[in-house]
SEFIZA-3560 file (N, C-alpha, C; in Angstrom, 3 decimals):
REM SEFIZA-3560
<numar><xx>58.594</xx><yy>174.701</yy><zz>180.729</zz><atom>N</atom></numar>
<numar><xx>58.547</xx><yy>174.787</yy><zz>182.160</zz><atom>CA</atom></numar>
<numar><xx>59.803</xx><yy>175.512</yy><zz>182.645</zz><atom>C</atom></numar>
<numar><xx>59.594</xx><yy>176.420</yy><zz>183.593</zz><atom>N</atom></numar>
<numar><xx>60.736</xx><yy>177.134</yy><zz>184.175</zz><atom>CA</atom></numar>
<numar><xx>61.273</xx><yy>176.345</yy><zz>185.361</zz><atom>C</atom></numar>
<numar><xx>62.594</xx><yy>176.273</yy><zz>185.427</zz><atom>N</atom></numar>
<numar><xx>63.291</xx><yy>175.566</yy><zz>186.495</zz><atom>CA</atom></numar>
<numar><xx>64.290</xx><yy>176.528</yy><zz>187.123</zz><atom>C</atom></numar>
<numar><xx>64.308</xx><yy>176.579</yy><zz>188.442</zz><atom>N</atom></numar>
<numar><xx>65.314</xx><yy>177.334</yy><zz>189.179</zz><atom>CA</atom></numar>
<numar><xx>66.391</xx><yy>176.346</yy><zz>189.599</zz><atom>C</atom></numar>
<numar><xx>67.625</xx><yy>176.598</yy><zz>189.205</zz><atom>N</atom></numar>
<numar><xx>68.762</xx><yy>175.747</yy><zz>189.567</zz><atom>CA</atom></numar>
<numar><xx>69.729</xx><yy>176.576</yy><zz>190.402</zz><atom>C</atom></numar>
<numar><xx>69.990</xx><yy>176.103</yy><zz>191.614</zz><atom>N</atom></numar>
<numar><xx>70.899</xx><yy>176.812</yy><zz>192.510</zz><atom>CA</atom></numar>
<numar><xx>72.088</xx><yy>175.897</yy><zz>192.803</zz><atom>C</atom></numar>
<numar><xx>73.269</xx><yy>176.408</yy><zz>192.522</zz><atom>N</atom></numar>
<numar><xx>74.512</xx><yy>175.655</yy><zz>192.723</zz><atom>CA</atom></numar>
<numar><xx>74.806</xx><yy>175.451</yy><zz>194.200</zz><atom>C</atom></numar>
<numar><xx>75.318</xx><yy>174.267</yy><zz>194.507</zz><atom>N</atom></numar>
<numar><xx>75.849</xx><yy>173.962</yy><zz>195.828</zz><atom>CA</atom></numar>
<numar><xx>77.264</xx><yy>173.435</yy><zz>195.624</zz><atom>C</atom></numar>
<numar><xx>78.226</xx><yy>174.057</yy><zz>196.287</zz><atom>N</atom></numar>
<numar><xx>79.620</xx><yy>173.636</yy><zz>196.152</zz><atom>CA</atom></numar>
<numar><xx>79.847</xx><yy>172.354</yy><zz>196.944</zz><atom>C</atom></numar>
<numar><xx>80.527</xx><yy>171.391</yy><zz>196.324</zz><atom>N</atom></numar>
<numar><xx>80.861</xx><yy>170.131</yy><zz>196.981</zz><atom>CA</atom></numar>
<numar><xx>82.301</xx><yy>170.167</yy><zz>197.470</zz><atom>C</atom></numar>
<numar><xx>83.203</xx><yy>170.652</yy><zz>196.602</zz><atom>N</atom></numar>
<numar><xx>84.623</xx><yy>170.726</yy><zz>196.951</zz><atom>CA</atom></numar>
<numar><xx>85.290</xx><yy>171.857</yy><zz>196.180</zz><atom>C</atom></numar>
<numar><xx>86.451</xx><yy>172.244</yy><zz>196.628</zz><atom>N</atom></numar>
<numar><xx>87.228</xx><yy>173.290</yy><zz>195.938</zz><atom>CA</atom></numar>
<numar><xx>87.957</xx><yy>172.676</yy><zz>194.748</zz><atom>C</atom></numar>
<numar><xx>88.182</xx><yy>173.500</yy><zz>193.729</zz><atom>N</atom></numar>
<numar><xx>88.970</xx><yy>173.071</yy><zz>192.578</zz><atom>CA</atom></numar>
<numar><xx>90.446</xx><yy>173.076</yy><zz>192.928</zz><atom>C</atom></numar>
<numar><xx>91.168</xx><yy>172.137</yy><zz>192.350</zz><atom>N</atom></numar>
<numar><xx>92.624</xx><yy>172.149</yy><zz>192.455</zz><atom>CA</atom></numar>
<numar><xx>93.120</xx><yy>173.257</yy><zz>191.534</zz><atom>C</atom></numar>
<numar><xx>94.034</xx><yy>174.079</yy><zz>192.019</zz><atom>N</atom></numar>
<numar><xx>94.446</xx><yy>175.287</yy><zz>191.315</zz><atom>CA</atom></numar>
<numar><xx>94.916</xx><yy>175.034</yy><zz>189.884</zz><atom>C</atom></numar>
<numar><xx>95.695</xx><yy>173.987</yy><zz>189.627</zz><atom>N</atom></numar>
<numar><xx>96.205</xx><yy>173.767</yy><zz>188.269</zz><atom>CA</atom></numar>
<numar><xx>95.109</xx><yy>173.331</yy><zz>187.298</zz><atom>C</atom></numar>
<numar><xx>93.999</xx><yy>172.774</yy><zz>187.808</zz><atom>N</atom></numar>
<numar><xx>92.882</xx><yy>172.371</yy><zz>186.951</zz><atom>CA</atom></numar>
<numar><xx>91.943</xx><yy>173.538</yy><zz>186.685</zz><atom>C</atom></numar>
<numar><xx>92.008</xx><yy>174.538</yy><zz>187.544</zz><atom>N</atom></numar>
<numar><xx>90.987</xx><yy>175.579</yy><zz>187.588</zz><atom>CA</atom></numar>
<numar><xx>90.756</xx><yy>176.283</yy><zz>186.264</zz><atom>C</atom></numar>
<numar><xx>91.801</xx><yy>176.772</yy><zz>185.622</zz><atom>N</atom></numar>
<numar><xx>91.599</xx><yy>177.599</yy><zz>184.430</zz><atom>CA</atom></numar>
<numar><xx>90.982</xx><yy>176.804</yy><zz>183.282</zz><atom>C</atom></numar>
<numar><xx>91.403</xx><yy>175.581</yy><zz>183.077</zz><atom>N</atom></numar>
<numar><xx>90.879</xx><yy>174.765</yy><zz>181.973</zz><atom>CA</atom></numar>
<numar><xx>89.426</xx><yy>174.392</yy><zz>182.226</zz><atom>C</atom></numar>
<numar><xx>89.136</xx><yy>173.895</yy><zz>183.408</zz><atom>N</atom></numar>
<numar><xx>87.776</xx><yy>173.435</yy><zz>183.703</zz><atom>CA</atom></numar>
<numar><xx>86.789</xx><yy>174.599</yy><zz>183.732</zz><atom>C</atom></numar>
<numar><xx>87.231</xx><yy>175.767</yy><zz>184.236</zz><atom>N</atom></numar>
<numar><xx>86.332</xx><yy>176.919</yy><zz>184.276</zz><atom>CA</atom></numar>
<numar><xx>86.059</xx><yy>177.462</yy><zz>182.878</zz><atom>C</atom></numar>
<numar><xx>87.039</xx><yy>177.419</yy><zz>182.002</zz><atom>N</atom></numar>
<numar><xx>86.816</xx><yy>177.836</yy><zz>180.621</zz><atom>CA</atom></numar>
<numar><xx>85.849</xx><yy>176.878</yy><zz>179.933</zz><atom>C</atom></numar>
<numar><xx>86.051</xx><yy>175.573</yy><zz>180.126</zz><atom>N</atom></numar>
<numar><xx>85.144</xx><yy>174.578</yy><zz>179.549</zz><atom>CA</atom></numar>
<numar><xx>83.726</xx><yy>174.740</yy><zz>180.095</zz><atom>C</atom></numar>
<numar><xx>83.628</xx><yy>175.046</yy><zz>181.385</zz><atom>N</atom></numar>
<numar><xx>82.319</xx><yy>175.279</yy><zz>182.017</zz><atom>CA</atom></numar>
<numar><xx>81.627</xx><yy>176.473</yy><zz>181.354</zz><atom>C</atom></numar>
<numar><xx>82.357</xx><yy>177.569</yy><zz>181.205</zz><atom>N</atom></numar>
<numar><xx>81.784</xx><yy>178.773</yy><zz>180.601</zz><atom>CA</atom></numar>
<numar><xx>81.325</xx><yy>178.510</yy><zz>179.161</zz><atom>C</atom></numar>
<numar><xx>82.114</xx><yy>177.754</yy><zz>178.405</zz><atom>N</atom></numar>
<numar><xx>81.736</xx><yy>177.424</yy><zz>177.027</zz><atom>CA</atom></numar>
<numar><xx>80.444</xx><yy>176.621</yy><zz>176.987</zz><atom>C</atom></numar>
<numar><xx>80.316</xx><yy>175.656</yy><zz>177.881</zz><atom>N</atom></numar>
<numar><xx>79.130</xx><yy>174.804</yy><zz>177.884</zz><atom>CA</atom></numar>
<numar><xx>77.891</xx><yy>175.577</yy><zz>178.368</zz><atom>C</atom></numar>
<numar><xx>78.074</xx><yy>176.426</yy><zz>179.371</zz><atom>N</atom></numar>
<numar><xx>76.972</xx><yy>177.262</yy><zz>179.844</zz><atom>CA</atom></numar>
<numar><xx>76.524</xx><yy>178.210</yy><zz>178.736</zz><atom>C</atom></numar>
<numar><xx>77.465</xx><yy>178.776</yy><zz>178.014</zz><atom>N</atom></numar>
<numar><xx>77.143</xx><yy>179.666</yy><zz>176.898</zz><atom>CA</atom></numar>
<numar><xx>76.340</xx><yy>178.932</yy><zz>175.822</zz><atom>C</atom></numar>
<numar><xx>76.711</xx><yy>177.700</yy><zz>175.539</zz><atom>N</atom></numar>
<numar><xx>75.973</xx><yy>176.904</yy><zz>174.554</zz><atom>CA</atom></numar>
<numar><xx>74.543</xx><yy>176.658</yy><zz>175.034</zz><atom>C</atom></numar>
<numar><xx>74.380</xx><yy>176.334</yy><zz>176.312</zz><atom>N</atom></numar>
<numar><xx>73.029</xx><yy>176.137</yy><zz>176.849</zz><atom>CA</atom></numar>
<numar><xx>72.213</xx><yy>177.433</yy><zz>176.764</zz><atom>C</atom></numar>
<numar><xx>72.878</xx><yy>178.556</yy><zz>176.946</zz><atom>N</atom></numar>
<numar><xx>72.218</xx><yy>179.852</yy><zz>176.815</zz><atom>CA</atom></numar>
<numar><xx>71.784</xx><yy>180.080</yy><zz>175.360</zz><atom>C</atom></numar>
<numar><xx>72.694</xx><yy>179.852</yy><zz>174.434</zz><atom>N</atom></numar>
<numar><xx>72.379</xx><yy>180.046</yy><zz>173.017</zz><atom>CA</atom></numar>
<numar><xx>71.275</xx><yy>179.106</yy><zz>172.546</zz><atom>C</atom></numar>
<numar><xx>71.247</xx><yy>177.891</yy><zz>173.109</zz><atom>N</atom></numar>
<numar><xx>70.229</xx><yy>176.906</yy><zz>172.738</zz><atom>CA</atom></numar>
<numar><xx>68.880</xx><yy>177.163</yy><zz>173.413</zz><atom>C</atom></numar>
<numar><xx>68.808</xx><yy>178.166</yy><zz>174.278</zz><atom>N</atom></numar>
<numar><xx>67.546</xx><yy>178.541</yy><zz>174.901</zz><atom>CA</atom></numar>
<numar><xx>67.199</xx><yy>177.809</yy><zz>176.178</zz><atom>C</atom></numar>
<numar><xx>68.094</xx><yy>176.967</yy><zz>176.666</zz><atom>N</atom></numar>
<numar><xx>67.816</xx><yy>176.249</yy><zz>177.920</zz><atom>CA</atom></numar>
<numar><xx>68.080</xx><yy>177.126</yy><zz>179.142</zz><atom>C</atom></numar>
<numar><xx>69.121</xx><yy>177.934</yy><zz>179.081</zz><atom>N</atom></numar>
<numar><xx>69.404</xx><yy>178.882</yy><zz>180.156</zz><atom>CA</atom></numar>
<numar><xx>68.843</xx><yy>180.227</yy><zz>179.719</zz><atom>C</atom></numar>
<numar><xx>67.906</xx><yy>180.753</yy><zz>180.529</zz><atom>N</atom></numar>
<numar><xx>67.283</xx><yy>182.049</yy><zz>180.231</zz><atom>CA</atom></numar>
<numar><xx>67.971</xx><yy>183.180</yy><zz>180.969</zz><atom>C</atom></numar>
<numar><xx>68.371</xx><yy>182.903</yy><zz>182.213</zz><atom>N</atom></numar>
<numar><xx>69.045</xx><yy>183.902</yy><zz>183.044</zz><atom>CA</atom></numar>
<numar><xx>70.060</xx><yy>183.168</yy><zz>183.913</zz><atom>C</atom></numar>
<numar><xx>71.158</xx><yy>183.855</yy><zz>184.227</zz><atom>N</atom></numar>
<numar><xx>72.164</xx><yy>183.260</yy><zz>185.113</zz><atom>CA</atom></numar>
<numar><xx>72.809</xx><yy>184.372</yy><zz>185.938</zz><atom>C</atom></numar>
<numar><xx>72.985</xx><yy>184.080</yy><zz>187.207</zz><atom>N</atom></numar>
<numar><xx>73.530</xx><yy>185.041</yy><zz>188.162</zz><atom>CA</atom></numar>
<numar><xx>74.474</xx><yy>184.317</yy><zz>189.115</zz><atom>C</atom></numar>
<numar><xx>75.200</xx><yy>185.086</yy><zz>189.916</zz><atom>N</atom></numar>
<numar><xx>75.884</xx><yy>184.571</yy><zz>191.090</zz><atom>CA</atom></numar>
<numar><xx>75.180</xx><yy>185.164</yy><zz>192.301</zz><atom>C</atom></numar>
<numar><xx>75.023</xx><yy>184.350</yy><zz>193.353</zz><atom>N</atom></numar>
<numar><xx>74.483</xx><yy>184.887</yy><zz>194.602</zz><atom>CA</atom></numar>
<numar><xx>75.629</xx><yy>185.418</yy><zz>195.458</zz><atom>C</atom></numar>
<numar><xx>75.326</xx><yy>185.819</yy><zz>196.699</zz><atom>N</atom></numar>
<numar><xx>76.353</xx><yy>186.419</yy><zz>197.562</zz><atom>CA</atom></numar>
<numar><xx>77.468</xx><yy>185.440</yy><zz>197.929</zz><atom>C</atom></numar>
<numar><xx>77.234</xx><yy>184.139</yy><zz>197.771</zz><atom>N</atom></numar>
<numar><xx>78.275</xx><yy>183.138</yy><zz>198.032</zz><atom>CA</atom></numar>
<numar><xx>79.034</xx><yy>182.760</yy><zz>196.752</zz><atom>C</atom></numar>
<numar><xx>78.775</xx><yy>183.483</yy><zz>195.684</zz><atom>N</atom></numar>
<numar><xx>79.369</xx><yy>183.237</yy><zz>194.361</zz><atom>CA</atom></numar>
<numar><xx>78.976</xx><yy>181.860</yy><zz>193.814</zz><atom>C</atom></numar>
<numar><xx>77.760</xx><yy>181.432</yy><zz>194.139</zz><atom>N</atom></numar>
<numar><xx>77.193</xx><yy>180.212</yy><zz>193.571</zz><atom>CA</atom></numar>
<numar><xx>76.236</xx><yy>180.607</yy><zz>192.450</zz><atom>C</atom></numar>
<numar><xx>76.213</xx><yy>179.806</yy><zz>191.401</zz><atom>N</atom></numar>
<numar><xx>75.355</xx><yy>180.102</yy><zz>190.255</zz><atom>CA</atom></numar>
<numar><xx>73.886</xx><yy>179.927</yy><zz>190.619</zz><atom>C</atom></numar>
<numar><xx>73.079</xx><yy>180.852</yy><zz>190.131</zz><atom>N</atom></numar>
<numar><xx>71.627</xx><yy>180.774</yy><zz>190.227</zz><atom>CA</atom></numar>
<numar><xx>71.121</xx><yy>180.915</yy><zz>188.794</zz><atom>C</atom></numar>
<numar><xx>70.443</xx><yy>179.861</yy><zz>188.314</zz><atom>N</atom></numar>
<numar><xx>70.083</xx><yy>179.785</yy><zz>186.903</zz><atom>CA</atom></numar>
<numar><xx>68.573</xx><yy>179.617</yy><zz>186.755</zz><atom>C</atom></numar>
<numar><xx>67.990</xx><yy>180.395</yy><zz>185.851</zz><atom>N</atom></numar>
<numar><xx>66.606</xx><yy>180.174</yy><zz>185.434</zz><atom>CA</atom></numar>
<numar><xx>66.688</xx><yy>179.440</yy><zz>184.099</zz><atom>C</atom></numar>
<numar><xx>66.100</xx><yy>178.242</yy><zz>184.066</zz><atom>N</atom></numar>
<numar><xx>66.150</xx><yy>177.416</yy><zz>182.860</zz><atom>CA</atom></numar>
<numar><xx>64.752</xx><yy>177.263</yy><zz>182.268</zz><atom>C</atom></numar>
<numar><xx>64.700</xx><yy>176.977</yy><zz>180.995</zz><atom>N</atom></numar>
<numar><xx>63.456</xx><yy>176.640</yy><zz>180.311</zz><atom>CA</atom></numar>
<numar><xx>63.650</xx><yy>175.254</yy><zz>179.716</zz><atom>C</atom></numar>
<numar><xx>62.960</xx><yy>174.268</yy><zz>180.303</zz><atom>N</atom></numar>
<numar><xx>63.102</xx><yy>172.871</yy><zz>179.886</zz><atom>CA</atom></numar>
<numar><xx>61.728</xx><yy>172.215</yy><zz>179.879</zz><atom>C</atom></numar>
<numar><xx>61.639</xx><yy>171.032</yy><zz>179.280</zz><atom>N</atom></numar>
<numar><xx>60.334</xx><yy>170.360</yy><zz>179.261</zz><atom>CA</atom></numar>
<numar><xx>59.955</xx><yy>169.856</yy><zz>180.651</zz><atom>C</atom></numar>
<numar><xx>60.968</xx><yy>169.526</yy><zz>181.488</zz><atom>N</atom></numar>
<numar><xx>60.706</xx><yy>169.093</yy><zz>182.858</zz><atom>CA</atom></numar>
<numar><xx>62.003</xx><yy>169.135</yy><zz>183.670</zz><atom>C</atom></numar>
<numar><xx>61.904</xx><yy>168.824</yy><zz>184.965</zz><atom>N</atom></numar>
<numar><xx>63.077</xx><yy>168.846</yy><zz>185.834</zz><atom>CA</atom></numar>
<numar><xx>64.127</xx><yy>167.832</yy><zz>185.397</zz><atom>C</atom></numar>
<numar><xx>63.677</xx><yy>166.717</yy><zz>184.864</zz><atom>N</atom></numar>
<numar><xx>64.609</xx><yy>165.670</yy><zz>184.438</zz><atom>CA</atom></numar>
<numar><xx>65.501</xx><yy>166.168</yy><zz>183.302</zz><atom>C</atom></numar>
<numar><xx>64.918</xx><yy>166.887</yy><zz>182.348</zz><atom>N</atom></numar>
<numar><xx>65.724</xx><yy>167.439</yy><zz>181.259</zz><atom>CA</atom></numar>
<numar><xx>66.738</xx><yy>168.439</yy><zz>181.813</zz><atom>C</atom></numar>
<numar><xx>66.315</xx><yy>169.306</yy><zz>182.724</zz><atom>N</atom></numar>
<numar><xx>67.229</xx><yy>170.278</yy><zz>183.332</zz><atom>CA</atom></numar>
<numar><xx>68.365</xx><yy>169.557</yy><zz>184.049</zz><atom>C</atom></numar>
<numar><xx>68.020</xx><yy>168.527</yy><zz>184.817</zz><atom>N</atom></numar>
<numar><xx>69.025</xx><yy>167.762</yy><zz>185.549</zz><atom>CA</atom></numar>
<numar><xx>70.033</xx><yy>167.138</yy><zz>184.589</zz><atom>C</atom></numar>
<numar><xx>69.544</xx><yy>166.545</yy><zz>183.521</zz><atom>N</atom></numar>
<numar><xx>70.438</xx><yy>165.910</yy><zz>182.539</zz><atom>CA</atom></numar>
<numar><xx>71.372</xx><yy>166.916</yy><zz>181.884</zz><atom>C</atom></numar>
<numar><xx>70.854</xx><yy>168.092</yy><zz>181.539</zz><atom>N</atom></numar>
<numar><xx>71.691</xx><yy>169.133</yy><zz>180.931</zz><atom>CA</atom></numar>
<numar><xx>72.765</xx><yy>169.620</yy><zz>181.903</zz><atom>C</atom></numar>
<numar><xx>72.372</xx><yy>169.879</yy><zz>183.137</zz><atom>N</atom></numar>
<numar><xx>73.334</xx><yy>170.375</yy><zz>184.133</zz><atom>CA</atom></numar>
<numar><xx>74.364</xx><yy>169.316</yy><zz>184.503</zz><atom>C</atom></numar>
<numar><xx>73.973</xx><yy>168.056</yy><zz>184.475</zz><atom>N</atom></numar>
<numar><xx>74.911</xx><yy>166.971</yy><zz>184.796</zz><atom>CA</atom></numar>
<numar><xx>76.029</xx><yy>166.828</yy><zz>183.773</zz><atom>C</atom></numar>
<numar><xx>75.881</xx><yy>167.453</yy><zz>182.613</zz><atom>N</atom></numar>
<numar><xx>76.923</xx><yy>167.421</yy><zz>181.583</zz><atom>CA</atom></numar>
<numar><xx>77.953</xx><yy>168.539</yy><zz>181.749</zz><atom>C</atom></numar>
<numar><xx>77.700</xx><yy>169.472</yy><zz>182.665</zz><atom>N</atom></numar>
<numar><xx>78.666</xx><yy>170.549</yy><zz>182.890</zz><atom>CA</atom></numar>
<numar><xx>79.936</xx><yy>169.998</yy><zz>183.532</zz><atom>C</atom></numar>
<numar><xx>81.100</xx><yy>170.482</yy><zz>183.114</zz><atom>N</atom></numar>
<numar><xx>82.370</xx><yy>169.967</yy><zz>183.640</zz><atom>CA</atom></numar>
<numar><xx>82.484</xx><yy>170.010</yy><zz>185.168</zz><atom>C</atom></numar>
<numar><xx>82.016</xx><yy>171.077</yy><zz>185.795</zz><atom>N</atom></numar>
<numar><xx>82.131</xx><yy>171.156</yy><zz>187.258</zz><atom>CA</atom></numar>
<numar><xx>81.245</xx><yy>170.128</yy><zz>187.953</zz><atom>C</atom></numar>
<numar><xx>80.109</xx><yy>169.811</yy><zz>187.344</zz><atom>N</atom></numar>
<numar><xx>79.225</xx><yy>168.781</yy><zz>187.908</zz><atom>CA</atom></numar>
<numar><xx>79.836</xx><yy>167.406</yy><zz>187.668</zz><atom>C</atom></numar>
<numar><xx>80.304</xx><yy>167.170</yy><zz>186.443</zz><atom>N</atom></numar>
<numar><xx>80.923</xx><yy>165.879</yy><zz>186.113</zz><atom>CA</atom></numar>
<numar><xx>82.117</xx><yy>165.569</yy><zz>187.015</zz><atom>C</atom></numar>
<numar><xx>82.866</xx><yy>166.601</yy><zz>187.379</zz><atom>N</atom></numar>
<numar><xx>84.046</xx><yy>166.422</yy><zz>188.230</zz><atom>CA</atom></numar>
<numar><xx>83.714</xx><yy>166.521</yy><zz>189.721</zz><atom>C</atom></numar>
<numar><xx>82.417</xx><yy>166.523</yy><zz>190.033</zz><atom>N</atom></numar>
<numar><xx>81.939</xx><yy>166.527</yy><zz>191.421</zz><atom>CA</atom></numar>
<numar><xx>82.471</xx><yy>167.705</yy><zz>192.243</zz><atom>C</atom></numar>
<numar><xx>82.572</xx><yy>168.853</yy><zz>191.593</zz><atom>N</atom></numar>
<numar><xx>82.968</xx><yy>170.087</yy><zz>192.269</zz><atom>CA</atom></numar>
<numar><xx>81.715</xx><yy>170.804</yy><zz>192.786</zz><atom>C</atom></numar>
<numar><xx>80.643</xx><yy>170.757</yy><zz>191.969</zz><atom>N</atom></numar>
<numar><xx>79.381</xx><yy>171.374</yy><zz>192.352</zz><atom>CA</atom></numar>
<numar><xx>78.230</xx><yy>170.422</yy><zz>192.034</zz><atom>C</atom></numar>
<numar><xx>77.060</xx><yy>170.755</yy><zz>192.592</zz><atom>N</atom></numar>
<numar><xx>75.815</xx><yy>170.102</yy><zz>192.203</zz><atom>CA</atom></numar>
<numar><xx>74.743</xx><yy>171.182</yy><zz>192.206</zz><atom>C</atom></numar>
<numar><xx>73.574</xx><yy>170.871</yy><zz>191.694</zz><atom>N</atom></numar>
<numar><xx>72.495</xx><yy>171.839</yy><zz>191.629</zz><atom>CA</atom></numar>
<numar><xx>71.255</xx><yy>171.320</yy><zz>192.341</zz><atom>C</atom></numar>
<numar><xx>70.617</xx><yy>172.218</yy><zz>193.049</zz><atom>N</atom></numar>
<numar><xx>69.298</xx><yy>171.945</yy><zz>193.613</zz><atom>CA</atom></numar>
<numar><xx>68.296</xx><yy>172.530</yy><zz>192.632</zz><atom>C</atom></numar>
<numar><xx>67.351</xx><yy>171.709</yy><zz>192.168</zz><atom>N</atom></numar>
<numar><xx>66.388</xx><yy>172.128</yy><zz>191.158</zz><atom>CA</atom></numar>
<numar><xx>65.006</xx><yy>172.313</yy><zz>191.774</zz><atom>C</atom></numar>
<numar><xx>64.351</xx><yy>173.385</yy><zz>191.365</zz><atom>N</atom></numar>
<numar><xx>62.996</xx><yy>173.674</yy><zz>191.808</zz><atom>CA</atom></numar>
<numar><xx>62.163</xx><yy>174.049</yy><zz>190.594</zz><atom>C</atom></numar>
<numar><xx>61.015</xx><yy>173.400</yy><zz>190.449</zz><atom>N</atom></numar>
<numar><xx>60.098</xx><yy>173.731</yy><zz>189.369</zz><atom>CA</atom></numar>
<numar><xx>59.348</xx><yy>175.009</yy><zz>189.746</zz><atom>C</atom></numar>
<numar><xx>59.321</xx><yy>175.972</yy><zz>188.842</zz><atom>N</atom></numar>
<numar><xx>58.627</xx><yy>177.234</yy><zz>189.089</zz><atom>CA</atom></numar>
<numar><xx>57.280</xx><yy>177.223</yy><zz>188.375</zz><atom>C</atom></numar>
<numar><xx>56.257</xx><yy>177.606</yy><zz>189.102</zz><atom>N</atom></numar>
<numar><xx>54.906</xx><yy>177.666</yy><zz>188.543</zz><atom>CA</atom></numar>
<numar><xx>54.451</xx><yy>179.118</yy><zz>188.539</zz><atom>C</atom></numar>
<numar><xx>53.557</xx><yy>179.465</yy><zz>187.626</zz><atom>N</atom></numar>
<numar><xx>53.074</xx><yy>180.844</yy><zz>187.578</zz><atom>CA</atom></numar>
<numar><xx>52.399</xx><yy>181.250</yy><zz>188.899</zz><atom>C</atom></numar>
<numar><xx>52.589</xx><yy>182.478</yy><zz>189.289</zz><atom>N</atom></numar>
<numar><xx>51.947</xx><yy>183.027</yy><zz>190.479</zz><atom>CA</atom></numar>
<numar><xx>50.471</xx><yy>183.241</yy><zz>190.169</zz><atom>C</atom></numar>
<numar><xx>49.590</xx><yy>182.676</yy><zz>190.993</zz><atom>N</atom></numar>
<numar><xx>48.155</xx><yy>182.829</yy><zz>190.753</zz><atom>CA</atom></numar>
<numar><xx>47.465</xx><yy>183.653</yy><zz>191.847</zz><atom>C</atom></numar>
<numar><xx>48.250</xx><yy>184.311</yy><zz>192.682</zz><atom>N</atom></numar>
<numar><xx>47.699</xx><yy>185.076</yy><zz>193.796</zz><atom>CA</atom></numar>
<numar><xx>46.857</xx><yy>186.272</yy><zz>193.388</zz><atom>C</atom></numar>
<numar><xx>47.082</xx><yy>186.801</yy><zz>192.194</zz><atom>N</atom></numar>
<numar><xx>46.289</xx><yy>187.959</yy><zz>191.770</zz><atom>CA</atom></numar>
<numar><xx>44.813</xx><yy>187.615</yy><zz>191.624</zz><atom>C</atom></numar>
<numar><xx>44.510</xx><yy>186.345</yy><zz>191.422</zz><atom>N</atom></numar>
<numar><xx>43.109</xx><yy>185.959</yy><zz>191.272</zz><atom>CA</atom></numar>
<numar><xx>42.297</xx><yy>186.326</yy><zz>192.515</zz><atom>C</atom></numar>
<numar><xx>42.935</xx><yy>186.401</yy><zz>193.676</zz><atom>N</atom></numar>
<numar><xx>42.244</xx><yy>186.780</yy><zz>194.907</zz><atom>CA</atom></numar>
<numar><xx>41.708</xx><yy>188.210</yy><zz>194.847</zz><atom>C</atom></numar>
<numar><xx>42.297</xx><yy>189.025</yy><zz>194.016</zz><atom>N</atom></numar>
<numar><xx>41.831</xx><yy>190.398</yy><zz>193.876</zz><atom>CA</atom></numar>
<numar><xx>40.497</xx><yy>190.488</yy><zz>193.153</zz><atom>C</atom></numar>
<numar><xx>40.150</xx><yy>189.439</yy><zz>192.412</zz><atom>N</atom></numar>
<numar><xx>38.966</xx><yy>189.487</yy><zz>191.568</zz><atom>CA</atom></numar>
<numar><xx>37.897</xx><yy>188.476</yy><zz>191.993</zz><atom>C</atom></numar>
<numar><xx>38.047</xx><yy>187.915</yy><zz>193.195</zz><atom>N</atom></numar>
<numar><xx>37.040</xx><yy>186.983</yy><zz>193.696</zz><atom>CA</atom></numar>
<numar><xx>35.772</xx><yy>187.750</yy><zz>194.030</zz><atom>C</atom></numar>
<numar><xx>34.660</xx><yy>187.106</yy><zz>193.859</zz><atom>N</atom></numar>
<numar><xx>33.373</xx><yy>187.765</yy><zz>194.171</zz><atom>CA</atom></numar>
<numar><xx>32.983</xx><yy>187.519</yy><zz>195.597</zz><atom>C</atom></numar>
//
């Protein structure tokens, strides 16, 4: 199942924590990418992460994202949306 995860910032990072936590975040995101859970990742115009995930369900996606350092430290959270295949083309072939 494809899941769209959009980051929402909760608070700013304290400057002295920033470099360590951001490096740890990048390492964990990279692992999720290598493991096939993260298929695509972007930043939007507000520099918030937009992630396309492949998981068995929203609960699995939520659990994986909750292990990220920025989420654990309550700096960010994610809004999750289940993506379903577009079926609108079927209207082109109705009798």
